[in-house]
BANU-24289 format. One record per residue: residue number from 1; residue in three letters; y, x, z of N, C-alpha, C in turn. Coordinates in nm, 2 decimals. Layout:
residues N
 resi resn   n.c2   n.c1   n.c3  ca.c2  ca.c1  ca.c3   c.c2   c.c1   c.c3
  NUM  ALA      Y      X      Z      Y      X      Z      Y      X      Z
...
This chain:
residues 187
 resi resn   n.c2   n.c1   n.c3  ca.c2  ca.c1  ca.c3   c.c2   c.c1   c.c3
    1  MET  14.65  -8.92  11.19  14.76  -9.01  11.23  14.70  -9.13  11.30
    2  ALA  14.76  -9.18  11.40  14.71  -9.29  11.48  14.71  -9.42  11.39
    3  GLY  14.60  -9.49  11.39  14.59  -9.61  11.33  14.58  -9.61  11.18
    4  VAL  14.55  -9.49  11.12  14.53  -9.48  10.97  14.39  -9.51  10.94
    5  LYS  14.37  -9.63  10.88  14.23  -9.68  10.86  14.15  -9.58  10.77
    6  GLY  14.03  -9.55  10.82  13.94  -9.47  10.75  13.96  -9.32  10.76
    7  ARG  14.07  -9.28  10.82  14.10  -9.13  10.83  14.08  -9.08  10.97
    8  SER  14.09  -9.16  11.07  14.09  -9.11  11.21  13.95  -9.14  11.27
    9  GLY  13.88  -9.23  11.21  13.75  -9.26  11.28  13.77  -9.34  11.41
   10  GLY  13.89  -9.38  11.44  13.91  -9.46  11.56  13.93  -9.37  11.68
   11  HIS  13.92  -9.24  11.66  13.94  -9.15  11.78  14.08  -9.14  11.83
   12  ASN  14.17  -9.17  11.75  14.31  -9.17  11.80  14.38  -9.30  11.79
   13  ALA  14.30  -9.41  11.80  14.36  -9.54  11.79  14.47  -9.56  11.90
   14  LYS  14.57  -9.64  11.86  14.68  -9.67  11.95  14.63  -9.77  12.06
   15  THR  14.69  -9.75  12.18  14.66  -9.85  12.29  14.73  -9.97  12.26
   16  ILE  14.70 -10.08  12.34  14.77 -10.21  12.33  14.92 -10.19  12.35
   17  GLU  14.95 -10.10  12.45  15.09 -10.08  12.49  15.16 -10.01  12.37
   18  GLU  15.09  -9.91  12.31  15.16  -9.84  12.19  15.17  -9.94  12.07
   19  LEU  15.08 -10.02  12.05  15.09 -10.12  11.94  15.21 -10.21  11.97
   20  ALA  15.23 -10.26  12.09  15.34 -10.35  12.13  15.47 -10.27  12.11
   21  LEU  15.48 -10.15  12.16  15.60 -10.07  12.14  15.64 -10.05  12.00
   22  ALA  15.54 -10.03  11.91  15.56 -10.00  11.77  15.59 -10.13  11.69
   23  GLY  15.56 -10.24  11.76  15.58 -10.37  11.69  15.47 -10.41  11.59
   24  THR  15.35 -10.35  11.61  15.24 -10.37  11.53  15.13 -10.45  11.60
   25  PHE  15.15 -10.50  11.71  15.05 -10.58  11.79  15.03 -10.71  11.71
   26  ARG  14.90 -10.74  11.69  14.87 -10.87  11.63  14.77 -10.94  11.72
   27  ASN  14.81 -11.07  11.75  14.72 -11.15  11.84  14.58 -11.16  11.78
   28  ASP  14.56 -11.18  11.65  14.43 -11.20  11.60  14.34 -11.08  11.61
   29  ARG  14.40 -10.96  11.62  14.32 -10.84  11.63  14.32 -10.78  11.76
   30  HIS  14.43 -10.79  11.84  14.44 -10.71  11.96  14.45 -10.79  12.09
   31  ALA  14.47 -10.92  12.08  14.48 -11.00  12.21  14.34 -11.00  12.28
   32  GLY  14.35 -10.99  12.41  14.23 -10.99  12.49  14.15 -10.87  12.49
   33  VAL  14.20 -10.76  12.43  14.13 -10.64  12.42  14.19 -10.53  12.51
   34  ARG  14.11 -10.45  12.58  14.17 -10.34  12.65  14.08 -10.22  12.64
   35  SER  14.14 -10.11  12.65  14.07  -9.98  12.65  13.99  -9.96  12.77
   36  PRO  13.86  -9.91  12.76  13.79  -9.89  12.88  13.85  -9.77  12.96
   37  GLU  13.84  -9.79  13.09  13.89  -9.68  13.18  13.77  -9.63  13.26
   38  PRO  13.74  -9.50  13.24  13.62  -9.45  13.31  13.65  -9.44  13.46
   39  PRO  13.54  -9.46  13.53  13.56  -9.46  13.68  13.60  -9.32  13.73
   40  MET  13.70  -9.31  13.81  13.74  -9.19  13.87  13.64  -9.14  13.97
   41  GLY  13.62  -9.01  13.99  13.53  -8.96  14.09  13.47  -8.83  14.04
   42  VAL  13.41  -8.76  14.13  13.35  -8.63  14.10  13.21  -8.65  14.05
   43  PRO  13.18  -8.60  13.93  13.05  -8.61  13.87  12.95  -8.51  13.94
   44  GLU  12.82  -8.54  13.93  12.72  -8.45  13.97  12.65  -8.40  13.85
   45  PRO  12.62  -8.27  13.85  12.55  -8.21  13.73  12.41  -8.28  13.72
   46  PRO  12.37  -8.32  13.59  12.25  -8.38  13.57  12.13  -8.29  13.60
   47  LYS  12.15  -8.16  13.59  12.04  -8.07  13.63  12.11  -7.95  13.71
   48  ALA  12.02  -7.87  13.77  12.08  -7.76  13.85  12.15  -7.66  13.76
   49  LEU  12.26  -7.61  13.81  12.33  -7.51  13.74  12.33  -7.38  13.83
   50  ARG  12.32  -7.27  13.77  12.31  -7.14  13.84  12.41  -7.04  13.78
   51  GLY  12.45  -6.94  13.86  12.53  -6.83  13.81  12.66  -6.87  13.75
   52  GLN  12.69  -6.82  13.63  12.81  -6.84  13.56  12.83  -6.99  13.53
   53  ALA  12.73  -7.06  13.50  12.74  -7.21  13.47  12.79  -7.28  13.59
   54  ARG  12.73  -7.25  13.71  12.78  -7.32  13.83  12.92  -7.29  13.87
   55  LEU  12.96  -7.16  13.85  13.09  -7.12  13.88  13.19  -7.19  13.79
   56  GLU  13.16  -7.20  13.66  13.24  -7.27  13.56  13.25  -7.42  13.59
   57  TRP  13.14  -7.48  13.64  13.13  -7.62  13.68  13.24  -7.65  13.79
   58  ASP  13.24  -7.56  13.89  13.33  -7.58  14.00  13.47  -7.56  13.96
   59  ARG  13.50  -7.46  13.87  13.63  -7.44  13.81  13.68  -7.56  13.73
   60  MET  13.59  -7.62  13.65  13.63  -7.74  13.57  13.65  -7.86  13.66
   61  ILE  13.57  -7.88  13.76  13.60  -7.99  13.85  13.74  -7.98  13.91
   62  GLY  13.78  -7.85  13.95  13.91  -7.83  14.00  14.02  -7.86  13.90
   63  ARG  14.00  -7.81  13.78  14.10  -7.83  13.67  14.12  -7.98  13.64
   64  LEU  14.00  -8.05  13.62  14.01  -8.19  13.59  14.07  -8.27  13.71
   65  ALA  14.04  -8.24  13.83  14.09  -8.30  13.95  14.25  -8.28  13.95
   66  SER  14.29  -8.16  13.92  14.43  -8.13  13.92  14.51  -8.21  13.81
   67  SER  14.44  -8.23  13.70  14.49  -8.30  13.59  14.49  -8.45  13.61
   68  LYS  14.41  -8.49  13.71  14.39  -8.64  13.74  14.31  -8.71  13.63
   69  THR  14.22  -8.63  13.57  14.14  -8.69  13.46  13.99  -8.68  13.49
   70  LEU  13.96  -8.65  13.62  13.82  -8.63  13.66  13.75  -8.77  13.67
   71  SER  13.64  -8.78  13.60  13.56  -8.90  13.59  13.42  -8.88  13.62
   72  SER  13.36  -8.97  13.69  13.22  -8.95  13.73  13.12  -8.96  13.61
   73  VAL  13.17  -9.01  13.50  13.08  -9.03  13.38  13.09  -8.91  13.29
   74  ASP  13.17  -8.81  13.33  13.18  -8.69  13.24  13.07  -8.59  13.27
   75  ASP  12.97  -8.62  13.35  12.87  -8.53  13.39  12.79  -8.46  13.27
   76  GLY  12.75  -8.53  13.18  12.68  -8.48  13.06  12.76  -8.38  12.98
   77  ALA  12.88  -8.42  12.95  12.97  -8.33  12.87  13.00  -8.20  12.95
   78  LEU  13.03  -8.22  13.08  13.06  -8.10  13.16  12.95  -8.01  13.17
   79  TYR  12.83  -8.07  13.19  12.71  -7.99  13.20  12.69  -7.90  13.07
   80  GLN  12.70  -7.97  12.96  12.68  -7.90  12.83  12.78  -7.79  12.81
   81  TYR  12.91  -7.82  12.85  13.01  -7.72  12.84  12.98  -7.60  12.93
   82  CYS  12.94  -7.62  13.05  12.92  -7.51  13.14  12.80  -7.43  13.10
   83  GLN  12.69  -7.49  13.05  12.58  -7.42  13.00  12.62  -7.33  12.88
   84  LEU  12.70  -7.39  12.79  12.75  -7.31  12.67  12.84  -7.19  12.72
   85  PHE  12.92  -7.22  12.82  13.00  -7.11  12.87  12.92  -7.00  12.93
   86  SER  12.82  -7.03  13.00  12.72  -6.93  13.06  12.65  -6.86  12.95
   87  GLU  12.60  -6.93  12.85  12.53  -6.86  12.75  12.62  -6.76  12.67
   88  THR  12.74  -6.80  12.64  12.83  -6.72  12.57  12.86  -6.59  12.65
   89  GLU  12.88  -6.61  12.78  12.91  -6.50  12.87  12.79  -6.40  12.87
   90  ALA  12.67  -6.46  12.87  12.55  -6.37  12.87  12.54  -6.29  12.74
   91  ILE  12.57  -6.36  12.63  12.57  -6.28  12.50  12.67  -6.17  12.50
   92  THR  12.79  -6.20  12.56  12.89  -6.10  12.57  12.85  -5.98  12.65
   93  THR  12.78  -6.00  12.76  12.72  -5.90  12.84  12.62  -5.81  12.76
   94  THR  12.53  -5.88  12.69  12.43  -5.82  12.61  12.50  -5.73  12.50
   95  LYS  12.60  -5.79  12.44  12.67  -5.71  12.33  12.73  -5.58  12.39
   96  ARG  12.79  -5.59  12.51  12.84  -5.47  12.57  12.74  -5.37  12.60
   97  ALA  12.62  -5.41  12.65  12.51  -5.32  12.67  12.46  -5.26  12.54
   98  ASN  12.46  -5.34  12.43  12.42  -5.29  12.30  12.52  -5.18  12.25
   99  ALA  12.65  -5.20  12.28  12.75  -5.11  12.24  12.72  -4.97  12.31
  100  GLY  12.68  -4.98  12.43  12.65  -4.86  12.51  12.53  -4.78  12.44
  101  SER  12.43  -4.86  12.40  12.31  -4.80  12.34  12.35  -4.73  12.20
  102  ILE  12.44  -4.80  12.13  12.49  -4.74  12.00  12.56  -4.61  12.03
  103  ARG  12.65  -4.60  12.13  12.72  -4.48  12.16  12.62  -4.37  12.20
  104  LEU  12.52  -4.40  12.28  12.42  -4.31  12.32  12.34  -4.25  12.20
  105  LEU  12.30  -4.34  12.11  12.23  -4.30  11.99  12.31  -4.21  11.90
  106  VAL  12.44  -4.24  11.89  12.53  -4.16  11.81  12.54  -4.02  11.87
  107  ARG  12.56  -4.01  12.00  12.56  -3.88  12.07  12.44  -3.80  12.05
  108  GLN  12.32  -3.87  12.06  12.19  -3.80  12.04  12.18  -3.75  11.89
  109  LEU  12.23  -3.83  11.80  12.23  -3.80  11.66  12.31  -3.67  11.63
  110  LYS  12.43  -3.67  11.70  12.52  -3.55  11.68  12.46  -3.43  11.74
  111  GLY  12.38  -3.44  11.84  12.32  -3.33  11.91  12.19  -3.28  11.85
  112  MET  12.15  -3.34  11.74  12.02  -3.30  11.68  12.05  -3.20  11.57
  113  ASP  12.03  -3.07  11.60  12.05  -2.97  11.50  11.91  -2.93  11.45
  114  GLY  11.90  -2.92  11.32  11.77  -2.88  11.26  11.66  -2.98  11.28
  115  THR  11.69  -3.11  11.30  11.59  -3.21  11.32  11.53  -3.24  11.18
  116  ASP  11.40  -3.27  11.19  11.33  -3.30  11.06  11.38  -3.44  11.01
  117  GLY  11.36  -3.46  10.88  11.40  -3.58  10.82  11.34  -3.71  10.88
  118  ALA  11.22  -3.70  10.93  11.15  -3.82  10.98  11.22  -3.87  11.11
  119  ASN  11.25  -3.77  11.20  11.32  -3.81  11.32  11.46  -3.86  11.29
  120  LEU  11.53  -3.80  11.20  11.66  -3.84  11.16  11.66  -3.98  11.10
  121  ALA  11.56  -4.01  11.02  11.55  -4.14  10.96  11.52  -4.25  11.07
  122  LEU  11.44  -4.21  11.17  11.40  -4.30  11.28  11.53  -4.34  11.36
  123  VAL  11.61  -4.24  11.39  11.73  -4.26  11.46  11.83  -4.35  11.38
  124  ALA  11.84  -4.32  11.25  11.93  -4.40  11.17  11.88  -4.54  11.16
  125  THR  11.75  -4.56  11.15  11.70  -4.70  11.14  11.73  -4.77  11.27
  126  GLU  11.71  -4.71  11.39  11.74  -4.77  11.51  11.89  -4.81  11.53
  127  LEU  11.97  -4.72  11.48  12.12  -4.74  11.48  12.15  -4.86  11.39
  128  ALA  12.09  -4.87  11.28  12.12  -4.98  11.19  12.08  -5.11  11.25
  129  LYS  11.96  -5.11  11.32  11.92  -5.24  11.39  12.02  -5.28  11.50
  130  LEU  12.06  -5.18  11.58  12.16  -5.21  11.68  12.29  -5.26  11.62
  131  ARG  12.33  -5.21  11.51  12.46  -5.26  11.45  12.44  -5.40  11.40
  132  ARG  12.32  -5.43  11.34  12.30  -5.57  11.30  12.30  -5.67  11.42
  133  LEU  12.24  -5.62  11.53  12.24  -5.70  11.65  12.38  -5.73  11.70
  134  GLU  12.46  -5.62  11.70  12.60  -5.63  11.74  12.68  -5.73  11.65
  135  MET  12.65  -5.73  11.52  12.72  -5.83  11.44  12.67  -5.97  11.47
  136  ALA  12.54  -5.99  11.50  12.49  -6.12  11.53  12.55  -6.17  11.66
  137  TYR  12.56  -6.08  11.76  12.62  -6.12  11.89  12.76  -6.16  11.87
  138  THR  12.84  -6.09  11.79  12.98  -6.12  11.76  12.99  -6.26  11.70
  139  THR  12.90  -6.29  11.61  12.90  -6.43  11.55  12.87  -6.53  11.65
  140  GLN  12.77  -6.51  11.73  12.73  -6.60  11.84  12.84  -6.63  11.94
  141  ILE  12.91  -6.52  11.98  13.02  -6.53  12.07  13.13  -6.61  12.01
  142  ARG  13.16  -6.59  11.88  13.27  -6.66  11.82  13.24  -6.81  11.81
  143  LEU  13.11  -6.84  11.77  13.07  -6.98  11.77  13.07  -7.05  11.90
  144  GLY  13.03  -6.97  12.00  13.03  -7.03  12.14  13.17  -7.06  12.19
  145  ARG  13.26  -6.97  12.16  13.40  -6.99  12.20  13.46  -7.10  12.13
  146  ALA  13.43  -7.12  12.00  13.49  -7.23  11.92  13.43  -7.36  11.98
  147  LEU  13.31  -7.37  12.01  13.25  -7.49  12.07  13.31  -7.52  12.20
  148  GLN  13.33  -7.41  12.28  13.40  -7.43  12.41  13.53  -7.50  12.40
  149  ARG  13.61  -7.45  12.30  13.74  -7.50  12.27  13.73  -7.65  12.24
  150  VAL  13.63  -7.69  12.16  13.61  -7.83  12.13  13.59  -7.91  12.26
  151  PHE  13.50  -7.86  12.35  13.48  -7.93  12.48  13.61  -7.94  12.56
  152  LEU  13.68  -7.83  12.57  13.81  -7.83  12.64  13.91  -7.93  12.59
  153  ALA  13.91  -7.94  12.46  14.00  -8.04  12.40  13.96  -8.18  12.43
  154  GLU  13.83  -8.20  12.44  13.78  -8.33  12.48  13.82  -8.37  12.62
  155  PHE  13.83  -8.27  12.71  13.88  -8.29  12.84  14.03  -8.29  12.86
  156  GLY  14.10  -8.27  12.75  14.24  -8.26  12.76  14.29  -8.13  12.82
  157  LEU  14.22  -8.02  12.81  14.25  -7.90  12.88  14.30  -7.79  12.78
  158  THR  14.34  -7.82  12.66  14.41  -7.72  12.58  14.55  -7.77  12.56
  159  PRO  14.64  -7.67  12.53  14.78  -7.71  12.52  14.80  -7.82  12.41
  160  ALA  14.73  -7.82  12.30  14.75  -7.92  12.20  14.69  -8.06  12.24
  161  SER  14.58  -8.06  12.32  14.52  -8.19  12.35  14.59  -8.25  12.48
  162  ARG  14.66  -8.17  12.55  14.72  -8.22  12.68  14.81  -8.33  12.65
  163  GLY  14.89  -8.32  12.55  14.99  -8.43  12.52  14.93  -8.56  12.47
  164  ARG  14.80  -8.56  12.43  14.73  -8.68  12.39  14.67  -8.76  12.51
  165  VAL  14.66  -8.69  12.62  14.60  -8.76  12.74  14.69  -8.86  12.79
  166  LYS  14.65  -8.98  12.81  14.73  -9.09  12.86  14.67  -9.14  12.99
  167  LEU  14.75  -9.15  13.09  14.70  -9.20  13.22  14.78  -9.33  13.25
  168  PRO  14.71  -9.42  13.31  14.77  -9.55  13.34  14.87  -9.52  13.46
  169  GLU  14.98  -9.60  13.46  15.08  -9.59  13.56  15.02  -9.62  13.70
  170  LYS  14.94  -9.72  13.70  14.87  -9.75  13.83  14.73  -9.81  13.79
  171  PRO  14.63  -9.80  13.88  14.50  -9.85  13.84  14.51 -10.01  13.84
  172  PRO  14.42 -10.07  13.75  14.42 -10.21  13.74  14.38 -10.27  13.88
  173  GLU  14.45 -10.39  13.91  14.42 -10.45  14.04  14.28 -10.52  14.04
  174  GLU  14.25 -10.58  13.93  14.12 -10.65  13.92  14.06 -10.62  13.78
  175  ASP  13.93 -10.59  13.78  13.86 -10.57  13.66  13.79 -10.69  13.62
  176  PRO  13.82 -10.75  13.50  13.76 -10.87  13.45  13.61 -10.85  13.42
  177  PHE  13.56 -10.73  13.41  13.42 -10.71  13.38  13.34 -10.70  13.51
  178  ASP  13.40 -10.70  13.62  13.32 -10.70  13.75  13.23 -10.82  13.76
  179  ALA  13.26 -10.93  13.70  13.18 -11.05  13.70  13.05 -11.03  13.64
  180  PHE  13.04 -10.93  13.54  12.92 -10.91  13.47  12.82 -10.81  13.54
  181  GLU  12.87 -10.74  13.63  12.79 -10.65  13.71  12.69 -10.73  13.79
  182  GLY  12.57 -10.69  13.79  12.47 -10.76  13.87  12.42 -10.88  13.80
  183  ALA  12.47 -10.91  13.68  12.42 -11.03  13.61  12.29 -11.01  13.54
  184  GLY  12.23 -10.89  13.55  12.10 -10.87  13.50  12.10 -10.80  13.36
  185  GLY  12.21 -10.76  13.31  12.21 -10.69  13.18  12.34 -10.64  13.14
  186  THR  12.34 -10.55  13.04  12.46 -10.49  12.99  12.46 -10.52  12.84
  187  HIS  12.58 -10.52  12.79  12.60 -10.54  12.65  12.65 -10.42  12.58
């Protein structure tokens, strides 16, 4: 719940406008305060992206631009999301290849008539190893997708998070913090 002390961690704090509309605006707490507005613009990846990661970067830039939420300071989070997307896709590809190996081993096992116990045990051991790998890949893919959903929610790109994205009606005409730029330090 917005504004519930100690429960939200401040992540869903009401804006000044929401406080005023709700009648909970207090001069001693809220006057002279405004929420930061990240600079609009296209971010650059902090490191080179290749393959699936680069393709997802370009798709995300398009999505965020269409949503009018693209900010030049989102580079780090976008980079991490795109790397995670690429890694999850690579694990998915490996899992598919592993499934093919399992099918091949099972066919070989079925075709072994009169095979001695040692060879049969070897095939069964390899099959068990591949099955364990398959389970590990499934877990990694699930975790990767869950973390991707967290990133997508951060960017307002899930159906549930989309309603929480608030855009200003118009950009501020003058930024009172401009006077501090070039003053030799940040706070």
